[in-house]
C-alpha positions in Angstrom: 86.9 102.8 124.5 90.0 102.7 126.7 93.0 104.8 126.2 95.4 103.4 123.5 98.6 102.5 125.3 100.5 100.3 122.9 100.7 98.8 119.4 100.9 95.2 118.3 102.3 94.1 115.0 100.3 91.4 113.1 102.6 88.6 111.9 102.6 89.9 108.4 103.5 93.4 109.6 106.4 91.9 111.5 107.5 90.2 108.2 107.1 93.5 106.4 109.4 95.3 108.9 111.9 92.5 108.6 111.9 92.8 104.8 112.3 96.6 105.1 115.3 96.1 107.4 116.9 93.4 105.1 116.4 95.5 101.9 117.7 98.7 103.5 120.7 96.9 105.0 121.6 95.3 101.7 121.3 98.5 99.7 122.2 101.2 102.2 124.1 99.5 105.1 123.3 98.4 108.6 123.4 101.9 110.1 120.8 103.2 107.7 118.6 100.1 108.2 118.7 100.6 112.0 118.0 104.4 111.6 115.0 103.7 109.3 113.5 101.1 111.6 114.1 103.3 114.7 112.2 106.1 112.9 109.4 103.6 112.1 109.1 102.7 115.8 109.0 106.4 116.7 106.2 106.9 114.2 104.3 104.0 115.6 104.7 105.5 119.1 103.2 108.8 117.8 100.3 106.9 116.4 99.7 105.3 119.8 99.6 108.8 121.3 97.3 110.2 118.5 95.6 107.2 116.8 93.4 109.4 114.6 96.4 110.9 112.8 96.1 108.4 110.0 93.4 108.6 107.4 90.5 106.2 107.2 90.8 103.7 104.3 87.3 102.2 103.8 88.1 101.7 100.1 90.5 98.9 101.2 88.8 97.6 104.4 86.3 99.0 106.9 88.0 100.2 110.0 91.4 100.4 108.4 93.6 103.5 108.7 96.9 104.5 107.1 99.7 106.8 107.9 102.8 107.5 105.7 106.3 107.1 107.1 108.9 108.2 104.6 108.7 105.6 101.7 106.2 103.3 103.5 102.6 103.3 104.4 101.6 102.0 107.8 98.1 100.3 107.9 96.5 99.9 111.2 93.3 99.4 113.2 92.3 101.1 116.4 91.4 98.5 118.9 90.0 99.0 122.4 93.3 99.6 124.1 96.0 99.2 121.4 96.7 99.7 117.7 97.0 96.7 115.6 99.6 97.3 112.9 98.3 95.3 109.9 100.9 96.0 107.2 103.8 98.3 106.5 104.1 98.5 102.7 106.2 100.5 100.3 104.2 103.5 99.1 104.6 102.4 95.4 102.8 99.1 95.9 99.3 98.4 94.9 97.9 98.7 98.4 94.4 97.0 98.0 96.0 93.9 96.4 97.9 93.2 99.7 94.8 92.9 101.8 
């Protein structure tokens, strides 16, 4: 396996991030929404550097991993040279139902 050098958001994960931004902006303001998403991006960068930080989630899907960022859980797969971010879901959600 090559070194992981980047992450790619699946379309649905991009939609999740957009929803997170919209909700946070509506309830807490633009500054907080931008701060939260910047922290999410920093966390994704940390996962690129150490992809095994997240725990394996075979009970949901084989090869799926998760890592918690504040109120959300990042679901991802380790690919040959990148991380594929599958979903970013609020931690209170019924996770398996969204896969």
